[in-house]
N, C-alpha and C positions, 0 to 999 in steps of 0.2 A: 520702362520701355523694353520690349522684346526685340532682340537684334540677331540677324543672321549675318555671318561673315563669309564672304566668298574670297578664298585665298588662305594660304597656310604658311606664309613666310613671316619674316620679322615684323613688317609693318602691320599685317593682319593681327598678329599676336599682341603687339604693343597697343594697338587701337582697342582690341578686345579687353585687355587688362585695364586700360583707362576707363572704358565704359563700365566694366564690372565694379571698379573702385568707386565710380560715381553712382552705383546702386542699380545699374541696369542688368538684365539677364541676357546671356548669350544662349540662344535657343538652338543654334546649329553652326557648325564650321564646315564649309564645303570647299573641296579642292580636287585637283587632278591626281595627285600622288597619294596613294593610300597611306604610305609611311608618314609623309609630312602632315597630312590632314589629321591623322590620329595623334601625332605629337602635339600639334597646335590645339586640338580639342582636349587633350589631356591637360595641357597647361591652363586652358581656359575653363576646364571642368564643364564641358559641353558635349553634346552628341556630335558625331561626325558623319559625313557622307561624301561620296565621290561622284555623284550625279545630280542632275537638276530636276529629276522627276518628282521628288517629294520634298520640296522646300517647305518647311513649316511656316505657319502663319507668323508673320513678324511685323513689327511696327516700322522697322528700318532695316534695309539691306546694305551692308558695306561691301563694296567691290574693291578689294585690296590685292590686285594682281598686277603683273607687269603691263605696261602700256600696250604692248603688242597683243596681249591676250584679251583686252577689253572688248573689242568687236565681237569675238566669238562668244564671250560670256554673256554679253547683252543679247545677242541673237538667241541664245538658249534660254 
């Protein structure tokens, strides 16, 4: 399964690691903070992005952000 993760915090990283361990591929990590998203992408060995314009084709998108950020993420 190809997975995109929206979020770059601890939950996003831990979910990404668990999916990778299960044999899935993380195709992109997307977040607001360039520094944080690059760090998460490096840990998950995946490409990173800070915008929603070019979300790669994915079988599954995980939204791992704070509750207050979910409405704006879904809108975008």
